[in-house]
N, C-alpha and C positions, 0 to 999 in steps of 0.2 A: 646701173650707172656706168658710164664709160670714163676712162682716164687717158692721159697722154702716154703713160708708161704701160709697157706690157709685162705680164707675169704669167706663170704657169697656172692653168686651170686646176682648181682644188680636186677635181674628179679625174680628169683624163690627162692632165699635165701639158695640154696644147697651149701655145702662147696666145694670150687674149688680153684685151684692154678693158673688158667688162669686169666689174666686181660687185659683190654684195657687202653691205655693212649693216650692223645692228643699229636700231634706233634708240636702244636703252643702254645704260651703263652696265657693265664695262663695255667700252667700244671695241668692236671686233670687225675685221673686214678680211675678205679673201677674194682672189680672182676666180671667175667662173666664165666659161665660154658661153657664147650666145645660144648654142644648142641646148645646154643644160638649163639655162634660164627659162627657155620656152618649153622644157620637158615637164609634163605634169607629175611624173614620178619623182622629180627632184624638188620642185617648189610650185606653189600655186599662187597665182596673181590675186592681189587684194584690190578690188575696184573701189573707187570713190563713190560716194552716195549719188552724185550726179550721173556717173557712168552707169551705175546699177539701175537707176530709175529710167534713164533713156533706153536701156536695153530691154527692160520690162515693158515699157510703153511700145517699143518696136514689136515685141512679141505679141502683145495684145492686139495691135493693129493688124499684124499678119493673121492672127486667128479670126478677126472680124472679116477681113477680106476673103479668107478661105471659106467661111460660112456663107457669106453673100454670094460667092461664086457657085457654091454647091446648091444654094436655094434657087438661083437663077437657072441653073442647068437642070434642076429637078432631080438631082442625084443624091437623095437622102437615104440610099440603101446602106445597110450596115456593113456589107461585105465589099464595098467599093475599096479600091486600092487608095490608101491615103497618100497625099503628096508628102514629099520629104520635108520635114520640119527643120528649118535652119537653126543651128545652134548659135543663139545670139551672143552667148558669152565666149564662144570660140572665135567669133569674127574679130578681126583687128587685134589679135592677141600679140602681134609683133611688137618688138620693142620700139619705143619712140626714138627719134633721132636725137632729141635733146631732152633734158629733164630726167626725172627718176620714175621708177615704177616700184610700187610696194609689192613684195612677195613674201610668202610664208614658207620657210624651208621645211621640208618633211622631217619628221622627228628622228629618223634613222641617220640622216646626214647631220642634223644638229648634234646628235649623240656622238657621232664620229668626230665632229669639230671640237666638242667639249673634251673628249678623250685625248685628242691631240694636245690640247692646252694642258691637261693634267699630266700627261707624259712628259712634256717639256719642263713643267714645274718640278716634277719628281726627279728628273735627271739633274736639274740644276741643284736641287737640295742634296742629292747624293754626292755630287761633285764637291759641294761646300763641306759636307761631313767628312769626306775623304781627305780634304786639305787639313782638317783639324787633327787627324791621327798623326803620330810621329812616324818618321820614315824608318825603314828596316835598317839594321846595322850593316855597314859595308865592310868592316874589317873582320878578320877571322878571330874567333874566340879560341883562346887556348894556347 
């Protein structure tokens, strides 16, 4: 998702206007640059049912066309070099210019995000506890 404001990327701290947010409560969001959104080791895209079905149909059609071409050419040998199979789920993986894309964050990055929240909460609690203690005496005893 893109916004008008820029913020530092959660991973590399480069300024970016793309961000990820959770779909469930509690709501959480953070800025992520476009390179990390398209990186498979950071997150994986979740396709809608229509996109998945259209890509599967395209792959089936490609298989049928390849078999028909091989039968016409009479090249049914086992050791023939196979043509490159296009990765139908890698095509058009770019981000849309408008709208949102569903992605699933890899568990290591999700763990890092949760740890960041826990550390902030722990620091806040520690400051609150320190405020409850009395201050040290300032005048000399004796």
